[in-house]
BAFI-3210 file (N, C-alpha, C; in Angstrom, 3 decimals, decimal comma, padded with zeros to 6 digits):
// residues 137
n [1|2|3|4|5|6|7|8|9|10|11|12|13|14|15|16|17|18|19|20|21|22|23|24|25|26|27|28|29|30|31|32|33|34|35|36|37|38|39|40|41|42|43|44|45|46|47|48|49|50|51|52|53|54|55|56|57|58|59|60|61|62|63|64|65|66|67|68|69|70|71|72|73|74|75|76|77|78|79|80|81|82|83|84|85|86|87|88|89|90|91|92|93|94|95|96|97|98|99|100|101|102|103|104|105|106|107|108|109|110|111|112|113|114|115|116|117|118|119|120|121|122|123|124|125|126|127|128|129|130|131|132|133|134|135|136|137]
n.u [-018,394|-018,989|-020,236|-017,799|-016,046|-018,017|-017,930|-014,942|-015,362|-017,005|-015,721|-013,125|-014,796|-015,471|-013,051|-012,129|-014,281|-013,091|-014,632|-013,697|-012,467|-008,903|-007,779|-008,653|-007,960|-004,819|-004,584|-005,717|-006,132|-003,158|-001,205|-001,741|-001,172|001,623|002,787|001,873|003,031|005,930|006,026|005,571|007,972|009,989|009,142|009,293|012,312|013,242|012,242|013,533|012,253|011,727|009,105|007,344|008,117|007,818|005,401|004,193|005,498|004,101|001,740|001,538|003,208|000,754|-000,868|000,104|000,512|-002,163|-002,823|-001,675|-003,283|-005,880|-004,821|-004,328|-006,956|-008,462|-007,411|-007,656|-008,466|-006,849|-008,113|-009,072|-007,525|-008,449|-006,704|-006,422|-007,186|-005,357|-003,356|-004,172|-004,340|-001,315|-000,226|-001,580|-000,015|002,797|002,167|001,563|004,096|006,183|005,775|004,871|007,500|008,920|007,374|008,436|011,528|011,483|010,776|007,836|006,392|006,086|009,000|009,070|006,337|004,787|002,888|000,646|-000,338|001,624|003,490|002,651|002,755|005,115|006,093|004,954|005,714|008,422|008,201|007,586|009,352|011,008|009,797|009,722|012,449|013,274|012,067|013,089|015,662]
n.v [021,050|020,530|017,944|016,601|016,437|014,787|012,537|011,916|011,184|009,215|007,047|007,250|006,231|003,851|002,765|002,397|000,388|-001,722|-001,993|-000,744|-000,670|-002,284|-000,922|001,856|002,512|002,346|003,872|006,440|007,274|006,386|007,080|010,073|010,792|010,525|012,079|014,925|014,200|014,594|016,971|018,289|017,608|018,750|021,338|021,540|020,667|022,863|024,884|025,951|025,782|023,974|023,302|023,590|022,058|019,347|019,089|019,154|016,475|014,686|014,603|013,467|010,896|009,830|009,717|007,861|005,532|005,329|004,479|001,869|000,613|000,601|-000,675|-003,178|-003,792|-004,069|-005,428|-008,305|-011,820|-014,681|-017,613|-019,923|-023,125|-027,098|-029,657|-031,391|-030,049|-028,372|-030,047|-030,978|-028,549|-028,422|-030,852|-030,037|-027,617|-029,024|-030,479|-028,173|-026,803|-027,822|-026,589|-023,875|-022,905|-023,047|-021,125|-018,970|-019,058|-018,909|-016,203|-015,540|-015,298|-013,439|-013,161|-012,988|-012,028|-009,413|-008,289|-006,036|-004,449|-005,199|-003,648|-000,976|-000,858|-001,010|001,258|003,144|002,690|003,238|006,532|006,677|006,268|008,226|010,883|010,431|010,594|013,068|014,008|013,186|013,925]
n.w [-004,550|-002,195|-002,550|-003,357|-001,263|000,265|-000,818|-000,534|002,298|002,524|001,671|003,120|005,295|004,549|004,268|006,855|007,625|006,160|003,838|001,248|-001,684|-002,793|-005,052|-005,330|-002,653|-003,362|-005,600|-005,272|-002,373|-001,938|-004,415|-004,527|-002,293|-001,808|-003,498|-002,168|-000,207|-001,321|-002,004|000,460|002,072|000,495|001,001|004,222|004,462|003,473|005,125|008,012|010,395|013,365|014,781|012,860|011,154|012,379|013,388|010,676|009,839|011,993|011,258|008,835|009,064|010,921|009,013|006,777|008,453|009,139|006,404|005,919|007,864|007,012|004,444|004,784|006,102|004,161|002,223|000,051|001,393|002,184|001,362|003,710|003,414|003,456|004,426|002,162|000,312|-000,083|-000,639|-003,276|-004,889|-004,987|-006,498|-008,701|-009,458|-009,536|-011,788|-013,671|-013,803|-015,741|-018,070|-017,277|-016,565|-018,878|-020,228|-018,864|-019,258|-022,014|-022,279|-022,109|-020,059|-016,982|-015,103|-011,791|-009,799|-008,588|-005,387|-005,382|-002,888|-000,974|-002,243|-001,651|000,854|001,706|000,427|002,009|004,078|004,103|003,574|006,250|007,620|006,639|007,529|010,202|010,762|010,410|012,669|014,800|014,295]
ca.u [-017,270|-020,057|-020,350|-016,024|-015,888|-018,845|-017,010|-013,791|-015,766|-017,553|-014,466|-012,961|-015,477|-015,556|-011,694|-011,922|-014,851|-012,676|-015,318|-013,221|-011,489|-007,528|-007,278|-009,119|-006,549|-003,529|-004,224|-006,482|-005,578|-001,543|-000,246|-002,000|-000,498|003,108|002,537|001,600|004,189|007,112|006,198|005,786|009,267|010,794|008,870|010,141|013,869|013,721|012,028|014,304|011,553|011,088|008,169|006,114|008,311|007,650|003,300|003,314|005,773|003,734|000,806|002,015|003,064|-000,241|-001,545|000,563|000,049|-003,424|-002,956|-000,970|-004,000|-006,552|-004,645|-004,313|-008,188|-009,268|-006,735|-008,441|-007,872|-006,802|-009,239|-008,182|-008,313|-008,367|-005,267|-006,439|-007,359|-003,771|-002,478|-004,658|-003,250|000,188|-000,357|-001,763|001,445|003,474|001,634|002,117|005,448|007,457|005,075|005,189|009,436|009,183|007,469|009,263|012,817|010,994|009,871|006,447|005,784|007,421|009,861|008,135|004,678|004,751|001,813|000,590|-000,532|002,521|004,724|001,994|002,851|006,967|006,553|004,621|007,250|009,621|007,578|007,210|010,727|011,503|009,612|010,241|013,772|013,211|011,121|014,055|016,987]
ca.v [020,949|019,537|016,440|015,762|015,702|013,756|011,110|011,199|010,911|007,949|006,459|006,929|005,724|002,636|002,168|001,836|-000,716|-002,513|-002,130|000,273|-001,256|-001,652|-000,199|002,701|002,281|002,529|004,918|007,733|007,433|006,447|007,670|011,600|011,116|010,380|013,756|015,774|014,239|014,835|018,461|019,077|016,996|019,844|022,688|021,010|020,929|024,418|025,828|025,982|026,089|022,728|023,078|023,526|020,542|018,295|018,707|018,330|015,139|013,894|014,765|012,583|009,687|009,498|009,346|006,611|004,640|004,838|003,941|000,637|000,044|000,227|-001,749|-004,866|-004,319|-003,940|-006,715|-009,768|-012,641|-015,895|-018,415|-021,051|-024,663|-028,136|-030,676|-032,312|-028,760|-027,714|-031,015|-031,063|-027,358|-028,639|-031,614|-028,913|-026,696|-029,679|-030,332|-027,346|-026,674|-027,685|-025,495|-022,611|-023,083|-022,900|-019,903|-018,187|-019,004|-018,098|-015,029|-015,035|-014,706|-012,806|-014,338|-012,604|-011,775|-008,605|-007,961|-004,299|-003,983|-005,234|-002,623|-000,154|-000,847|-000,880|002,800|003,893|002,161|004,086|007,159|006,982|006,437|009,576|011,719|010,301|011,102|014,535|014,355|012,243|014,779]
ca.w [-003,880|-000,995|-003,075|-003,382|000,397|001,063|-001,633|000,270|003,897|002,437|001,054|004,577|006,653|003,915|004,626|007,955|007,678|005,396|002,526|000,209|-002,417|-002,712|-006,081|-004,744|-001,398|-003,848|-006,350|-005,032|-001,436|-002,134|-004,763|-004,403|-000,841|-001,902|-004,461|-001,379|000,981|-001,734|-001,825|002,020|002,554|000,445|002,111|005,448|004,449|002,864|006,196|008,985|011,603|013,761|015,218|011,819|009,879|013,175|013,195|009,511|009,901|012,602|010,599|007,647|010,085|011,430|007,392|006,201|008,995|008,726|005,391|005,740|008,091|005,967|003,267|005,368|006,390|003,088|001,123|000,042|002,351|001,649|002,238|004,606|002,874|004,135|003,996|001,067|-000,943|-000,399|-001,602|-004,705|-005,770|-004,833|-007,558|-010,089|-009,556|-009,900|-013,538|-014,518|-013,679|-016,937|-018,975|-016,407|-016,510|-020,477|-020,807|-018,700|-019,837|-023,484|-021,454|-022,291|-018,753|-016,152|-013,937|-010,824|-009,665|-007,154|-005,119|-005,155|-001,773|-000,013|-002,667|-001,192|002,595|001,919|000,141|002,881|005,611|003,810|003,974|007,810|008,042|006,029|008,243|011,300|011,005|010,592|014,051|015,797|014,168]
c.u [-017,925|-019,605|-018,927|-015,987|-016,824|-018,400|-015,672|-014,332|-016,267|-016,707|-013,927|-013,607|-015,588|-014,139|-011,494|-012,753|-014,107|-013,508|-014,764|-012,151|-010,211|-007,112|-007,554|-008,142|-005,333|-003,870|-004,888|-005,624|-003,785|-000,916|-000,543|-001,159|000,952|003,370|003,282|002,824|005,930|007,081|006,195|007,223|009,962|010,544|009,732|011,504|013,997|013,424|012,988|013,078|011,037|010,229|006,800|006,886|007,998|006,317|003,436|004,105|004,941|002,392|000,504|002,263|001,675|-000,993|-001,434|000,516|-001,484|-003,745|-002,796|-002,417|-005,096|-006,127|-004,681|-005,810|-008,935|-008,537|-007,221|-007,696|-007,976|-008,015|-008,561|-008,884|-008,052|-006,622|-005,299|-006,724|-005,953|-003,204|-003,053|-003,939|-001,878|000,482|-000,858|-000,803|002,059|003,406|002,121|003,351|006,333|006,794|005,269|006,855|009,442|008,822|007,767|010,694|012,398|010,574|008,589|005,580|006,755|007,789|009,078|007,105|004,816|003,346|001,564|000,403|000,822|003,709|004,118|002,556|004,835|006,920|005,969|005,362|008,039|009,300|007,390|008,385|011,417|011,131|009,914|012,033|014,168|012,788|012,495|015,423|016,867]
c.v [019,842|018,390|015,706|015,840|014,825|012,369|010,790|010,896|009,772|007,012|006,019|005,960|003,761|001,914|001,458|000,777|-002,022|-003,236|-002,066|-000,919|-001,370|-000,803|001,063|003,445|003,187|003,661|006,234|008,085|007,326|007,142|009,627|012,119|011,441|011,583|014,451|015,736|014,596|016,443|018,930|018,150|018,120|020,909|022,686|021,279|022,140|025,359|025,149|026,268|024,467|022,481|022,838|022,197|019,289|017,956|018,027|017,086|014,330|013,595|013,280|011,230|009,325|009,049|008,046|005,672|004,275|004,383|002,648|000,002|-000,250|-000,451|-003,219|-004,899|-005,020|-005,073|-007,685|-010,776|-014,126|-017,007|-019,932|-022,623|-025,928|-028,414|-031,158|-031,348|-028,377|-029,390|-031,105|-029,749|-028,105|-029,671|-031,220|-028,185|-028,169|-030,270|-029,771|-026,604|-026,691|-026,539|-024,332|-022,003|-022,541|-021,711|-019,027|-018,124|-018,076|-016,452|-014,508|-015,229|-014,419|-013,196|-014,061|-011,757|-010,655|-008,540|-006,032|-003,710|-004,032|-004,006|-001,673|000,387|-000,556|000,829|003,544|003,365|003,327|006,037|007,589|007,041|007,615|010,699|011,645|010,447|012,502|014,843|013,869|013,528|016,198]
c.w [-002,317|-001,229|-003,017|-002,205|001,181|000,127|-000,886|001,730|003,720|002,334|001,988|005,627|006,054|004,391|005,729|008,286|007,192|004,225|001,345|-000,703|-002,916|-003,870|-005,539|-003,687|-002,345|-004,718|-006,073|-003,305|-001,243|-002,585|-005,034|-002,894|-001,138|-002,575|-003,686|-000,800|000,155|-001,662|-000,387|002,425|002,367|000,597|003,537|005,715|004,090|004,211|007,295|010,659|012,015|014,419|014,063|011,210|011,214|013,233|011,849|009,530|010,668|011,681|009,553|008,100|010,112|009,778|006,916|007,392|009,037|007,073|005,175|006,658|007,489|004,578|003,675|005,755|005,028|001,916|001,132|000,877|001,788|002,148|002,667|004,009|003,821|003,564|002,570|-000,008|-000,985|-001,036|-003,080|-005,672|-005,793|-006,052|-008,616|-010,314|-009,981|-011,631|-014,315|-014,658|-014,854|-017,856|-018,412|-016,895|-018,204|-020,781|-020,173|-019,114|-021,521|-023,388|-022,198|-021,275|-018,121|-015,213|-012,220|-010,786|-008,502|-006,706|-004,294|-004,041|-001,009|-000,522|-001,684|-000,049|002,653|001,231|001,435|004,022|005,250|003,713|005,434|008,018|008,070|007,140|009,478|011,613|010,519|012,059|014,840|015,522|015,071]
res [m|d|n|f|f|s|k|i|e|t|s|f|k|a|s|l|r|g|e|e|s|t|s|a|l|i|y|w|w|g|i|s|a|y|v|v|a|f|f|l|n|k|i|i|r|a|s|h|i|y|i|f|g|a|a|v|s|a|i|l|i|g|y|f|i|w|h|i|y|a|l|k|k|c|s|p|k|k|p|k|l|t|k|e|e|n|k|k|i|r|e|e|r|r|k|e|f|p|k|k|l|m|r|k|l|l|l|q|e|s|f|t|k|w|d|p|v|f|v|t|i|v|i|d|a|y|c|i|a|q|f|l|d|y|i|l|r]
***
């Protein structure tokens, strides 16, 4: 059990430094928190003790704010490109556009590509709004 808590502590400290992998932040720190928040939300709504609900909501809001901060800090950064490199990339995209369009029209390639970090941040923001609603109500 002590080993388990030490792994959690090292992962938490690594995420504050920006050294944790985004997949660990999304799957271990995110999905588990969403499940816990779901059940705590049910408990908060069922109990009619405002102080208890507000305290738990404030803790969860703090957690999800930290989660957004850690995701932003650990997410891969786009490299700064020069104008020439940007121009070269645009030319390559123009050459690939007809092929890519045909693959999309023939349903061989997805029409949209989503960023898992952005989707996780949106879910975190929704959770923050939900628990903030309980406090402000």
